[in-house]
N, C-alpha and C positions, 0 to 999 in steps of 0.2 A: 631408188635409194635417195634420201634427202641429203642435201649439202650441209656442211657446217653452219653456213649462213642462215639456213632455214631452221635448223635444230636449236639454235641458241635462243633461249627465252629473252623477251624484250627487256625484262627487269634485271637481267644478269649482264653486267658491264665488266669487261676485262681491259684494263689499261696497262700497256707495257711500261717498263722503266723509261724507255725512250726508243729512238729510231736510229738506223744507220743510213747516212746520206751516201749513196753509191752511184749517183748520176754521172759523175765525171771519171769514175775509176776505170771504166772499160774503154775509154777514149785513148787513141793513140796520141802521144806527146801531151798528155794531160797536164804534166808539170809545167811545160812551156806555156801552155794556154793559161794556167793560173797565174804564172809570172806576168804574162801579158795583161791580164785583167788587173793585177795588182799595180803595174806601172799606170794603167789607165785610171785606176782609183786614186793614185797619188795626184796625177794631173787634175782629176775632177775636183778634188779638195782644194787644190791650189787656185785653180781658175774660178771656181764658184765663190770661195771666200774673198778673192780679189774683187769679183764683180759685186758681190753683196756690200763690201766695204766702200767701193766707189759710190754706189747708189745711196748708201746710208749717210755718208759724210758730205756729199754734194747736194745742197739744198735745191739746186736748179734741176736735179733729177727727181725731186719729190713730187711727181705728177703720176696720174693713173697708169700710164704705160709702163713706167719703170717700177712701180709698185707691183705690177703683175710679173715683170721680168725678175725682180728680187724674190717674189714668192716662188717662181719656178726654180730659181737657183737653190733656195732652201730645200725644196722637195727633191731636187737632183741630189743634193748632199745626203739626204736621208735615205733615198732609194739606193744608192751605191753603198752606203754604210750598212744597210740592212742585209747586204749580200756578201760583199767581197771579204770583210774580215773573217766571216765564217769559212769561206773557201780557203783563205790563207791558213787558218787553224788546222783544217783537214790535212793540207799538204805539208805544212811546216812541222806540225806535231804528230802527224799520222794518226789523227784522232777524228773519225767521222761519226762518232756517236753524239747525239743530242738528246738531252732529257725530254720527257714527254711534255712538261709545262713549258720549257723553254722552246720547244718546237711550236707550240700553240702561239707563244709570244712573237716568234719570228714570222709565223704564217700571218698573224694579224698585222704586224708592222709592214710587211712587204706589200700586202694587198691594199692596205689603207693608203700607202704612199704611192703605189702604182695607180690607184684610182685618182689620187690627187694630181699626179703627173698628167693623166689624160684630161681631167677637167681644167687644169691650169692652162693647158694649150687651147682650150675653148675660151677661156677668159681672155687670152691674148687675141684670139680670133674676134671676140666681141669688141675689144679695144680698137682693132683695125677697122671693123664695120662702122663704128661710131665716127672715127676719124675721117674715113673716106666718104661714107654715104651721108653723113650729117655734120659736115665741117662747121657750119654756122651755129649748130647747137651743141657742139662737142663739150664745151665748158659747163653747160648745164646738165647734159645727159650723162656725162662721165666725169664725175667729181672725185676728189681723193676720198671723201667720206663714203660715196657709193662704192668705190672700188675696195675700200677697207671692209665694208659689209659683205661684198661678194666674196672676197677672199676668206673671211671668217665663216661664211656659209658653206663654202666648198670644203673647208676643213672639217666642219661639223658633219657634213654629209659623207665625206670620204671615210672618216673614222667610224661613223655610225653603221654604214653599209657593210664595212669590213668586219664588224664585230661578230656577225652571226656565224661565219665560217668557223673560227676556233671554237665558239661556244657549242656549235653543233657536233664537233669532234668529240666532246665529252660524252656524247649520247651513243657513241660507237664502241664496239668491242673489237679488239685486235687479238685474235687467237692463233694467228699463223705468222707469216713473214713480217718482219719489221724493217725490211730493206727498202728505202724510198728511192726510186729510180728518177732522181732529179738532182739539182745542184744546190737545193736548199730544201727546207721542210714545206714542200709545195702542197697546196690544198688537194688537187685531184689525185696525184700519186699517193698521198697519205690515205685519203678516204677509200681508195680502191683496195687497200689492204685490209679493210674491216670485214668481219665475217657476220655482220647482221645487216638489216636493210639500210641501203644508202640512197634511197630515192630522194629524200630531202636534200641531200648534198648535191646530187646530180642537178636537181631543179635550181638550187641556189647557184651553182657554178654556171649554168646556162643563163639565168636571168642576170647575174652579175656581169658576165661577159657582154651581154646586150646593153646593159645600162652604162658600163665603164669603158666599153670599146666602141661598139657600133653606133650608139646614140651620140656620143661626143664627135666621132668622126662625121656622122651625118650632119650634125649642127655646123661643124667647120666647113663641110661641103657646101651647105646651103649659104653660110656666111659669105663664102668666096664667090658663090653664084651671084649674090647681090652686089658684092664689090665689083665684079667684072662688068655687070650691067651698068653700074654707075660710072666706071672708068671708061667704058666704050662710048658713053654719052658725052664725055668731055670733048670739047672742040680742039683743044690744044694737045698736040702729040707729046710735047714736053710735060704737060700736066699728067697725062696718062702714064708716062714713064716714071715720073716722080711718085705718083700713087702706088704703082705696082712695085716699085723698088723698096718701099717701106714694108712690103709683105714678104719679101723673098726669104728673110731669115726665119720667119715663122713657118713658112711653107717647107723649108728644108728640115725643120725639127719635126713637123707633122709627118713627113715622109719617113724619116728615120724611126720614129716611134710607132706609128700605126701600121705601116705596110707589113713589116715582119710579123707583128703579133697577129694581124688579121689573116694572113696567109696561113700560118700555123693553126689557128683556131678554125678557120674555114675548112682546111683539109681534114681536121679531126671531126668536125661537125658532120661533113658529108661521108664519113666512113673510110677515108683514105688512111692507110697505115703509115705513120711517120716513124722513121728510125729514131729511137730514143735520144741517141747522141746528137742527131741533127737538131731535134727539138731543144735539147739542153743548150747547144751552141747558139742557136738563133735567139732564144728568149734571154739567155744570159748576156749576149752581146747587146741586145736591145736595152736591157736594164742597166748595163754598165757603161756602153759607149755613148748612148744619147745623153746622159748627164754630163759627160766630158765635153761633147760637142756643143752643147747649148751655150754656155758662157763664151766660147770662142766665136761662134757664129754671131752672137749679139754684140760681142766687143769689136769685131772686124766690120760688121755691116751697119752698126748704129753710130751716127755721126756724133751724138752727144757724148757717148762713152769714149769714142776714140779721142775726142778733143780733151776730155777730162784726163785720160791716161797720158796724153802728150803734155798737158800742163803739169801734171805731177812729176814727170821726169825732168822737164825743163826747170821747174822750181827747185828740184834737188840738186841739179847742176849749179844753179846760180848761188846756192847757199854753201857750197863746198869751200872750206878755208883755203886761202892762198898758201902755196908752198914757199917757204923761205929758202 
């Protein structure tokens, strides 16, 4: 007996009015979890806007490194905004329905920004590579103009590669369940609901994971291999410590972003069954907590930003009017 997936003609497309997001509804204490993510989102907006403002108004920070940091903060804001407001709507208004076209928009936005997050961490690794391995040629190899071109290039690439996913969804028919077992209109959980051939979608999901997760992580790994080789060739221990200290904030962000995502995707790739609630929590925490930590780490670990924040507060105190 043929399945509904095999019986449906290729030229017959059935698009539902929308989908129901049910990924968090079966979790224990899901309301508390969403409240936690909402608080994280509030701090994400405050911290990232503060960091972007400091870099934008301080001309001393208009250098390639801080251009890359500012780009990462913009991406962080967009990544959190693509997810958390939708979660708040579900639990505040008890409305987990998302129209079909809006689902495709959310899917595109999330994966475009997630790809940009991954590649933006590569850009920061590139900046550290030039600064440590080629210090005498840093000003010629890594200029503001070149960094601007790199940032524009990764935006074009991230947006371009994310377009295929939503477009391919319009070629699928959904003649059964419309309950998406995720915390947003996720690509894989949505196309699994289709009742016609999804081999293209599976292929795209696999290739995109390799391009946007494993290749960037491999690039960062090779970058830090080169950095470590250069550092251990330095004769002064103080120089070694100073060079490595400039990389700590970036390594923290790489660990927070890549390790949870790679563990989940690797387990799924090798056939291990992951509890849907565990997958939802791990990926949602990675998508929401990392953008909140990024500006905190860079603000605390970067001397130029710390000094700028200190000068802002001291200037404000000095201009306060005297009390009569």
